[in-house]
MMTF fields as JSON, N, C-alpha, C and O atoms, coordinates in Angstrom:
{
  "mmtfVersion": "1.0.0",
  "mmtfProducer": "UNKNOWN",
  "numBonds": 411,
  "numAtoms": 412,
  "numGroups": 103,
  "numChains": 1,
  "numModels": 1,
  "chainsPerModel": [1],
  "groupsPerChain": [103],
  "chainIdList": ["A"],
  "bondAtomList": [4, 2, 8, 6, 12, 10, 16, 14, 20, 18, 24, 22, 28, 26, 32, 30, 36, 34, 40, 38, 44, 42, 48, 46, 52, 50, 56, 54, 60, 58, 64, 62, 68, 66, 72, 70, 76, 74, 80, 78, 84, 82, 88, 86, 92, 90, 96, 94, 100, 98, 104, 102, 108, 106, 112, 110, 116, 114, 120, 118, 124, 122, 128, 126, 132, 130, 136, 134, 140, 138, 144, 142, 148, 146, 152, 150, 156, 154, 160, 158, 164, 162, 168, 166, 172, 170, 176, 174, 180, 178, 184, 182, 188, 186, 192, 190, 196, 194, 200, 198, 204, 202, 208, 206, 212, 210, 216, 214, 220, 218, 224, 222, 228, 226, 232, 230, 236, 234, 240, 238, 244, 242, 248, 246, 252, 250, 256, 254, 260, 258, 264, 262, 268, 266, 272, 270, 276, 274, 280, 278, 284, 282, 288, 286, 292, 290, 296, 294, 300, 298, 304, 302, 308, 306, 312, 310, 316, 314, 320, 318, 324, 322, 328, 326, 332, 330, 336, 334, 340, 338, 344, 342, 348, 346, 352, 350, 356, 354, 360, 358, 364, 362, 368, 366, 372, 370, 376, 374, 380, 378, 384, 382, 388, 386, 392, 390, 396, 394, 400, 398, 404, 402, 408, 406],
  "bondOrderList": [1, 1, 1, 1, 1, 1, 1, 1, 1, 1, 1, 1, 1, 1, 1, 1, 1, 1, 1, 1, 1, 1, 1, 1, 1, 1, 1, 1, 1, 1, 1, 1, 1, 1, 1, 1, 1, 1, 1, 1, 1, 1, 1, 1, 1, 1, 1, 1, 1, 1, 1, 1, 1, 1, 1, 1, 1, 1, 1, 1, 1, 1, 1, 1, 1, 1, 1, 1, 1, 1, 1, 1, 1, 1, 1, 1, 1, 1, 1, 1, 1, 1, 1, 1, 1, 1, 1, 1, 1, 1, 1, 1, 1, 1, 1, 1, 1, 1, 1, 1, 1, 1],
  "groupList": [{"groupName": "MET", "atomNameList": ["N", "CA", "C", "O"], "elementList": ["N", "C", "C", "O"], "formalChargeList": [0, 0, 0, 0], "bondAtomList": [1, 0, 2, 1, 3, 2], "bondOrderList": [1, 1, 2], "singleLetterCode": "M", "chemCompType": "L-PEPTIDE LINKING"}, {"groupName": "ASN", "atomNameList": ["N", "CA", "C", "O"], "elementList": ["N", "C", "C", "O"], "formalChargeList": [0, 0, 0, 0], "bondAtomList": [1, 0, 2, 1, 3, 2], "bondOrderList": [1, 1, 2], "singleLetterCode": "N", "chemCompType": "L-PEPTIDE LINKING"}, {"groupName": "LYS", "atomNameList": ["N", "CA", "C", "O"], "elementList": ["N", "C", "C", "O"], "formalChargeList": [0, 0, 0, 0], "bondAtomList": [1, 0, 2, 1, 3, 2], "bondOrderList": [1, 1, 2], "singleLetterCode": "K", "chemCompType": "L-PEPTIDE LINKING"}, {"groupName": "GLU", "atomNameList": ["N", "CA", "C", "O"], "elementList": ["N", "C", "C", "O"], "formalChargeList": [0, 0, 0, 0], "bondAtomList": [1, 0, 2, 1, 3, 2], "bondOrderList": [1, 1, 2], "singleLetterCode": "E", "chemCompType": "L-PEPTIDE LINKING"}, {"groupName": "LEU", "atomNameList": ["N", "CA", "C", "O"], "elementList": ["N", "C", "C", "O"], "formalChargeList": [0, 0, 0, 0], "bondAtomList": [1, 0, 2, 1, 3, 2], "bondOrderList": [1, 1, 2], "singleLetterCode": "L", "chemCompType": "L-PEPTIDE LINKING"}, {"groupName": "VAL", "atomNameList": ["N", "CA", "C", "O"], "elementList": ["N", "C", "C", "O"], "formalChargeList": [0, 0, 0, 0], "bondAtomList": [1, 0, 2, 1, 3, 2], "bondOrderList": [1, 1, 2], "singleLetterCode": "V", "chemCompType": "L-PEPTIDE LINKING"}, {"groupName": "ASP", "atomNameList": ["N", "CA", "C", "O"], "elementList": ["N", "C", "C", "O"], "formalChargeList": [0, 0, 0, 0], "bondAtomList": [1, 0, 2, 1, 3, 2], "bondOrderList": [1, 1, 2], "singleLetterCode": "D", "chemCompType": "L-PEPTIDE LINKING"}, {"groupName": "ARG", "atomNameList": ["N", "CA", "C", "O"], "elementList": ["N", "C", "C", "O"], "formalChargeList": [0, 0, 0, 0], "bondAtomList": [1, 0, 2, 1, 3, 2], "bondOrderList": [1, 1, 2], "singleLetterCode": "R", "chemCompType": "L-PEPTIDE LINKING"}, {"groupName": "ILE", "atomNameList": ["N", "CA", "C", "O"], "elementList": ["N", "C", "C", "O"], "formalChargeList": [0, 0, 0, 0], "bondAtomList": [1, 0, 2, 1, 3, 2], "bondOrderList": [1, 1, 2], "singleLetterCode": "I", "chemCompType": "L-PEPTIDE LINKING"}, {"groupName": "ALA", "atomNameList": ["N", "CA", "C", "O"], "elementList": ["N", "C", "C", "O"], "formalChargeList": [0, 0, 0, 0], "bondAtomList": [1, 0, 2, 1, 3, 2], "bondOrderList": [1, 1, 2], "singleLetterCode": "A", "chemCompType": "L-PEPTIDE LINKING"}, {"groupName": "PRO", "atomNameList": ["N", "CA", "C", "O"], "elementList": ["N", "C", "C", "O"], "formalChargeList": [0, 0, 0, 0], "bondAtomList": [1, 0, 2, 1, 3, 2], "bondOrderList": [1, 1, 2], "singleLetterCode": "P", "chemCompType": "L-PEPTIDE LINKING"}, {"groupName": "TYR", "atomNameList": ["N", "CA", "C", "O"], "elementList": ["N", "C", "C", "O"], "formalChargeList": [0, 0, 0, 0], "bondAtomList": [1, 0, 2, 1, 3, 2], "bondOrderList": [1, 1, 2], "singleLetterCode": "Y", "chemCompType": "L-PEPTIDE LINKING"}, {"groupName": "SER", "atomNameList": ["N", "CA", "C", "O"], "elementList": ["N", "C", "C", "O"], "formalChargeList": [0, 0, 0, 0], "bondAtomList": [1, 0, 2, 1, 3, 2], "bondOrderList": [1, 1, 2], "singleLetterCode": "S", "chemCompType": "L-PEPTIDE LINKING"}, {"groupName": "PHE", "atomNameList": ["N", "CA", "C", "O"], "elementList": ["N", "C", "C", "O"], "formalChargeList": [0, 0, 0, 0], "bondAtomList": [1, 0, 2, 1, 3, 2], "bondOrderList": [1, 1, 2], "singleLetterCode": "F", "chemCompType": "L-PEPTIDE LINKING"}, {"groupName": "GLY", "atomNameList": ["N", "CA", "C", "O"], "elementList": ["N", "C", "C", "O"], "formalChargeList": [0, 0, 0, 0], "bondAtomList": [1, 0, 2, 1, 3, 2], "bondOrderList": [1, 1, 2], "singleLetterCode": "G", "chemCompType": "PEPTIDE LINKING"}, {"groupName": "THR", "atomNameList": ["N", "CA", "C", "O"], "elementList": ["N", "C", "C", "O"], "formalChargeList": [0, 0, 0, 0], "bondAtomList": [1, 0, 2, 1, 3, 2], "bondOrderList": [1, 1, 2], "singleLetterCode": "T", "chemCompType": "L-PEPTIDE LINKING"}],
  "groupTypeList": [0, 1, 2, 3, 4, 5, 6, 7, 8, 3, 9, 1, 10, 2, 11, 8, 3, 4, 5, 12, 2, 7, 1, 12, 13, 14, 8, 2, 4, 14, 8, 13, 5, 4, 5, 0, 13, 11, 9, 11, 8, 4, 5, 8, 9, 13, 1, 2, 3, 8, 4, 9, 15, 2, 8, 14, 3, 11, 15, 15, 8, 9, 13, 10, 8, 9, 4, 9, 8, 4, 5, 8, 12, 13, 8, 15, 15, 8, 8, 11, 5, 2, 7, 9, 1, 14, 3, 13, 3, 2, 4, 15, 1, 3, 8, 2, 6, 6, 5, 2, 6, 4, 0],
  "groupIdList": [1, 2, 3, 4, 5, 6, 7, 8, 9, 10, 11, 12, 13, 14, 15, 16, 17, 18, 19, 20, 21, 22, 23, 24, 25, 26, 27, 28, 29, 30, 31, 32, 33, 34, 35, 36, 37, 38, 39, 40, 41, 42, 43, 44, 45, 46, 47, 48, 49, 50, 51, 52, 53, 54, 55, 56, 57, 58, 59, 60, 61, 62, 63, 64, 65, 66, 67, 68, 69, 70, 71, 72, 73, 74, 75, 76, 77, 78, 79, 80, 81, 82, 83, 84, 85, 86, 87, 88, 89, 90, 91, 92, 93, 94, 95, 96, 97, 98, 99, 100, 101, 102, 103],
  "secStructList": [7, 7, 2, 2, 2, 2, 2, 2, 2, 2, 2, 7, 2, 2, 2, 2, 2, 2, 2, 2, 2, 2, 2, 2, 2, 2, 2, 2, 2, 2, 2, 2, 2, 2, 2, 2, 2, 2, 2, 2, 2, 2, 2, 2, 2, 2, 7, 2, 2, 2, 2, 6, 7, 5, 1, 1, 1, 1, 7, 5, 6, 2, 2, 2, 2, 2, 2, 2, 2, 2, 2, 2, 2, 2, 2, 2, 2, 2, 2, 2, 2, 2, 2, 0, 0, 0, 0, 0, 2, 2, 2, 2, 2, 2, 2, 2, 2, 2, 6, 4, 4, 4, 7],
  "xCoordList": [44.109, 44.091, 45.363, 46.453, 45.2, 46.386, 47.198, 46.681, 48.451, 49.409, 49.03, 49.178, 48.543, 48.167, 47.028, 47.032, 46.05, 44.924, 45.4, 45.006, 46.245, 46.776, 47.578, 47.421, 48.424, 49.233, 48.364, 48.632, 47.324, 46.441, 45.656, 45.468, 45.204, 44.485, 45.423, 45.06, 46.622, 47.569, 48.032, 48.426, 47.994, 48.405, 47.259, 47.476, 46.057, 44.88, 44.918, 45.077, 44.776, 44.793, 43.66, 43.81, 42.534, 41.409, 41.754, 41.342, 42.508, 42.938, 43.894, 43.786, 44.807, 45.762, 45.012, 45.33, 44.026, 43.201, 42.428, 42.37, 41.84, 41.072, 41.938, 41.554, 43.087, 43.98, 44.42, 44.442, 44.766, 45.213, 44.112, 44.341, 42.923, 41.812, 41.396, 41.17, 41.296, 40.851, 41.85, 41.457, 43.128, 44.146, 44.19, 44.259, 44.149, 44.198, 43.017, 43.181, 41.836, 40.628, 40.637, 40.3, 41.019, 41.077, 42.082, 41.819, 43.229, 44.252, 43.776, 43.977, 43.148, 42.649, 41.603, 41.665, 40.64, 39.625, 40.243, 39.866, 41.184, 41.84, 42.601, 42.529, 43.327, 44.074, 43.113, 43.363, 42.024, 41.027, 40.507, 40.453, 40.124, 39.582, 40.647, 40.373, 41.862, 42.937, 43.262, 43.504, 43.267, 43.534, 42.454, 42.753, 41.197, 40.111, 40.321, 40.262, 40.569, 40.759, 41.958, 41.861, 43.084, 44.29, 44.167, 44.701, 43.483, 43.279, 42.483, 42.796, 41.457, 40.65, 41.504, 41.436, 42.298, 43.159, 44.204, 44.506, 44.75, 45.736, 45.112, 45.745, 43.889, 43.208, 42.995, 43.184, 42.61, 42.447, 43.777, 43.812, 44.856, 46.157, 46.721, 47.321, 46.529, 47.229, 46.354, 46.878, 45.047, 44.186, 42.816, 41.807, 42.802, 41.572, 40.488, 39.297, 40.899, 39.937, 38.926, 37.76, 39.375, 38.467, 37.335, 36.164, 37.697, 36.684, 35.902, 34.856, 36.382, 35.673, 34.615, 33.892, 34.517, 33.528, 32.124, 31.758, 31.36, 30.0, 29.058, 29.12, 28.189, 27.154, 25.762, 24.756, 25.716, 24.462, 24.78, 25.921, 23.757, 23.974, 24.913, 25.74, 24.783, 25.571, 26.51, 27.246, 26.495, 27.234, 28.328, 28.152, 29.456, 30.533, 30.575, 29.902, 31.359, 31.503, 32.161, 32.032, 32.861, 33.552, 32.578, 32.885, 31.418, 30.465, 29.96, 30.038, 29.446, 28.996, 30.127, 29.908, 31.328, 32.462, 32.796, 33.006, 32.846, 33.122, 32.02, 32.303, 30.789, 29.672, 29.792, 29.534, 30.177, 30.363, 31.479, 31.358, 32.549, 33.64, 33.14, 33.482, 32.346, 31.789, 30.86, 30.916, 30.016, 29.081, 29.854, 29.539, 30.847, 31.648, 32.396, 32.514, 32.898, 33.562, 32.582, 32.933, 31.38, 30.345, 30.017, 29.856, 29.92, 29.619, 30.742, 30.477, 31.989, 33.106, 33.061, 33.412, 32.628, 32.46, 31.386, 31.565, 30.273, 29.185, 29.67, 29.349, 30.43, 30.962, 31.847, 31.747, 32.713, 33.593, 32.774, 33.031, 31.806, 30.993, 30.217, 30.13, 29.654, 28.919, 29.841, 29.464, 31.028, 31.965, 32.463, 32.645, 32.68, 33.116, 32.033, 32.332, 30.792, 29.698, 29.308, 28.552, 29.807, 29.514, 30.691, 30.805, 31.554, 32.687, 33.64, 34.032, 34.008, 34.967, 34.365, 35.05, 33.106, 32.438, 32.307, 32.448, 32.037, 31.937, 33.269, 33.299, 34.363, 35.693, 36.003, 36.574, 35.628, 35.858, 35.117, 35.672, 33.871, 33.087, 33.659, 33.637, 34.169, 34.801, 36.059, 36.333, 36.811, 38.012, 37.603, 38.225, 36.566, 36.083, 35.659, 35.941, 34.982, 34.566, 35.766, 35.732, 36.812, 38.018, 38.757, 39.399, 38.667, 39.416, 38.488, 38.902, 37.263, 36.273, 36.694, 36.385, 37.39, 37.803, 38.806, 38.943, 39.509, 40.484, 39.887, 40.551, 38.685, 38.067, 37.368, 36.794],
  "yCoordList": [-84.504, -85.602, -86.421, -85.876, -87.716, -88.533, -88.735, -88.629, -89.021, -89.14, -90.26, -90.113, -91.376, -92.512, -92.137, -92.526, -91.376, -90.94, -90.004, -90.142, -89.06, -88.106, -88.832, -88.552, -89.751, -90.501, -91.322, -91.404, -91.93, -92.754, -91.9, -92.295, -90.737, -89.831, -89.358, -89.388, -88.921, -88.402, -89.471, -89.143, -90.737, -91.83, -92.326, -93.092, -91.898, -92.349, -91.777, -90.567, -92.609, -92.112, -91.127, -90.237, -91.282, -90.352, -88.978, -87.961, -88.939, -87.66, -86.956, -85.751, -87.7, -87.136, -86.612, -85.542, -87.363, -86.933, -85.667, -84.729, -85.64, -84.477, -83.227, -82.188, -83.319, -82.158, -81.692, -80.493, -82.63, -82.286, -81.587, -80.532, -82.178, -81.595, -80.234, -79.288, -80.147, -78.907, -77.786, -76.676, -78.064, -77.042, -76.619, -75.427, -77.583, -77.29, -76.425, -75.432, -76.814, -76.077, -74.672, -73.704, -74.556, -73.249, -72.319, -71.127, -72.859, -72.036, -71.566, -70.407, -72.455, -72.066, -70.96, -69.973, -71.119, -70.084, -68.784, -67.702, -68.886, -67.695, -66.931, -65.704, -67.661, -67.017, -66.362, -65.25, -67.039, -66.476, -65.139, -64.163, -65.092, -63.861, -62.776, -61.62, -63.138, -62.141, -61.563, -60.362, -62.4, -61.913, -60.913, -59.881, -61.227, -60.283, -58.938, -57.895, -58.966, -57.72, -56.937, -55.733, -57.613, -56.914, -56.409, -55.35, -57.142, -56.658, -55.353, -54.416, -55.306, -54.089, -52.926, -51.822, -53.173, -52.122, -51.673, -50.484, -52.622, -52.261, -51.429, -50.512, -51.744, -50.92, -49.517, -48.541, -49.396, -48.073, -47.324, -46.126, -48.016, -47.365, -46.945, -45.876, -47.783, -47.543, -47.141, -46.686, -47.295, -46.933, -46.498, -47.162, -45.379, -44.868, -44.57, -44.621, -44.265, -43.856, -44.957, -44.676, -46.213, -47.328, -47.339, -47.47, -47.199, -47.24, -45.935, -45.902, -44.878, -43.601, -43.503, -42.51, -44.516, -44.513, -44.463, -45.297, -43.494, -43.335, -44.345, -44.585, -44.926, -45.823, -45.293, -45.911, -44.185, -43.522, -42.09, -41.643, -41.372, -39.958, -39.778, -38.867, -40.651, -40.504, -41.673, -41.646, -42.683, -43.913, -44.169, -43.939, -44.648, -45.083, -46.613, -47.268, -47.153, -48.611, -49.226, -50.427, -48.405, -48.907, -49.494, -50.497, -48.882, -49.351, -50.768, -51.609, -51.078, -52.457, -53.484, -54.635, -53.079, -54.008, -54.314, -55.473, -53.286, -53.498, -54.344, -55.222, -54.087, -54.881, -56.336, -57.249, -56.555, -57.922, -58.639, -59.829, -57.937, -58.535, -58.972, -60.059, -58.144, -58.506, -59.71, -60.613, -59.721, -60.841, -62.127, -63.177, -62.056, -63.243, -63.741, -64.95, -62.83, -63.229, -63.956, -64.963, -63.451, -64.092, -65.476, -66.43, -65.584, -66.874, -67.879, -69.055, -67.425, -68.354, -68.851, -69.997, -67.987, -68.419, -69.486, -70.482, -69.286, -70.272, -71.593, -72.66, -71.526, -72.744, -73.5, -74.721, -72.774, -73.437, -74.068, -75.208, -73.344, -73.858, -75.097, -76.067, -75.075, -76.256, -77.467, -78.573, -77.264, -78.382, -78.844, -80.039, -77.886, -78.245, -79.039, -79.999, -78.644, -79.344, -80.635, -81.435, -80.844, -82.068, -83.021, -83.871, -82.873, -83.783, -83.795, -84.863, -82.611, -82.565, -83.106, -83.778, -82.819, -83.331, -84.848, -85.526, -85.374, -86.83, -87.498, -88.492, -86.954, -87.497, -87.384, -88.301, -86.264, -86.085, -87.14, -87.713, -87.393, -88.409, -89.809, -90.622, -90.094, -91.394, -91.558, -92.643, -90.476, -90.515, -90.762, -91.563, -90.075, -90.28, -91.73, -92.315, -92.3, -93.692, -94.634, -95.633, -94.315, -95.168, -95.165, -96.153, -94.069, -93.962, -93.962, -93.628, -94.333, -94.306, -95.113, -94.724, -96.223, -97.085, -96.417, -96.837, -95.379, -94.699, -93.474, -92.861, -93.13, -91.938, -92.253, -91.361],
  "zCoordList": [45.975, 45.031, 45.237, 45.413, 45.21, 45.447, 44.169, 43.057, 44.357, 43.245, 42.288, 41.075, 42.819, 41.969, 41.021, 39.853, 41.532, 40.702, 39.595, 38.437, 39.963, 38.981, 37.905, 36.716, 38.315, 37.348, 36.413, 35.214, 36.964, 36.134, 35.133, 33.982, 35.581, 34.665, 33.568, 32.392, 33.931, 32.941, 31.959, 30.84, 32.352, 31.466, 30.593, 29.653, 30.897, 30.144, 28.721, 28.56, 27.691, 26.306, 26.016, 25.179, 26.702, 26.5, 27.054, 26.496, 28.15, 28.717, 27.758, 27.534, 27.209, 26.245, 25.02, 24.501, 24.569, 23.436, 23.791, 22.996, 24.976, 25.421, 25.46, 24.923, 26.082, 26.198, 24.817, 24.541, 23.955, 22.607, 21.809, 21.217, 21.796, 21.037, 21.591, 20.837, 22.919, 23.542, 23.289, 22.929, 23.471, 23.234, 21.774, 21.472, 20.872, 19.447, 19.02, 18.31, 19.46, 19.086, 19.686, 19.003, 20.956, 21.604, 20.954, 20.789, 20.587, 19.935, 18.566, 18.203, 17.81, 16.482, 16.591, 15.858, 17.504, 17.668, 18.168, 17.718, 19.091, 19.61, 18.544, 18.473, 17.722, 16.632, 15.646, 15.181, 15.328, 14.413, 14.928, 14.18, 16.207, 16.787, 16.847, 16.527, 17.255, 17.315, 15.943, 15.818, 14.925, 13.568, 13.151, 12.549, 13.477, 13.154, 13.826, 13.176, 15.144, 15.886, 15.375, 15.139, 15.203, 14.766, 13.325, 12.997, 12.48, 11.11, 11.123, 10.39, 11.96, 12.078, 12.58, 12.038, 13.604, 14.154, 13.123, 13.019, 12.37, 11.346, 10.231, 9.708, 9.873, 8.862, 9.411, 8.685, 10.664, 11.283, 11.269, 10.986, 11.569, 11.664, 10.308, 10.185, 9.295, 8.038, 6.86, 5.844, 6.962, 5.836, 6.34, 6.1, 7.039, 7.647, 6.622, 6.932, 5.418, 4.391, 4.085, 3.807, 4.135, 3.866, 4.885, 4.529, 6.148, 7.192, 7.304, 7.951, 6.695, 6.724, 5.627, 5.558, 4.773, 3.695, 4.288, 5.114, 3.864, 4.39, 3.733, 2.527, 4.553, 4.025, 4.346, 3.998, 4.988, 5.33, 5.66, 5.539, 6.08, 6.39, 7.584, 7.595, 8.589, 9.806, 10.088, 11.075, 9.251, 9.544, 8.515, 7.318, 9.014, 8.125, 8.121, 8.917, 7.229, 7.099, 8.346, 8.587, 9.132, 10.328, 11.35, 11.994, 11.499, 12.507, 12.229, 13.125, 11.033, 10.815, 10.836, 11.212, 10.437, 10.502, 11.962, 12.319, 12.804, 14.227, 14.864, 15.679, 14.501, 15.016, 14.568, 15.353, 13.327, 12.819, 13.583, 13.875, 13.903, 14.669, 16.046, 16.512, 16.687, 17.994, 17.893, 18.728, 16.883, 16.698, 16.402, 16.961, 15.543, 15.215, 16.454, 16.656, 17.278, 18.519, 19.443, 20.058, 19.534, 20.348, 19.794, 20.555, 18.475, 17.843, 18.086, 18.337, 18.015, 18.282, 19.734, 20.014, 20.645, 22.034, 22.14, 22.842, 21.45, 21.453, 20.863, 21.384, 19.793, 19.166, 20.153, 20.273, 20.859, 21.823, 22.954, 23.343, 23.473, 24.584, 24.149, 24.902, 22.944, 22.453, 22.346, 22.736, 21.827, 21.699, 23.071, 23.305, 23.973, 25.323, 26.047, 26.758, 25.867, 26.533, 25.83, 26.38, 24.642, 23.903, 23.924, 24.808, 22.957, 22.772, 23.975, 24.447, 24.468, 25.566, 26.857, 27.628, 27.093, 28.294, 28.243, 29.261, 27.054, 26.886, 27.229, 27.954, 26.711, 27.018, 28.515, 29.107, 29.117, 30.553, 31.362, 32.299, 31.0, 31.71, 31.514, 32.438, 30.325, 30.076, 30.938, 31.452, 31.085, 31.931, 33.386, 34.084, 33.83, 35.197, 35.419, 36.465, 34.428, 34.545, 34.622, 35.34, 33.889, 33.871, 35.22, 35.578, 35.955, 37.217, 38.438, 39.548, 38.219, 39.288, 40.513, 41.639, 40.313, 41.414, 42.357, 43.506, 41.883, 42.733, 43.445, 44.28, 43.13, 43.717, 45.01, 45.635]
}
């Protein structure tokens, strides 16, 4: 890639917007998922009795909570992919259109 193309892309306000939105959204989702995982681990470490509560003959409350964490993590991935394929992809295409003459 030539220097002029890189400079023009980096100076584009849509590129700055894209990087800002993408980073902000990714960090928020990442922190959300990490807080969920670490909260679960902290409960295991410091208050096992809560997760040892039986909800059936063979099952404790820990299993559905862990399953919910996995499902929520999967959903956050879907949310990110939908936004990346929508809003972020639109901005990327607009940036490409703006610098098309240098490509």
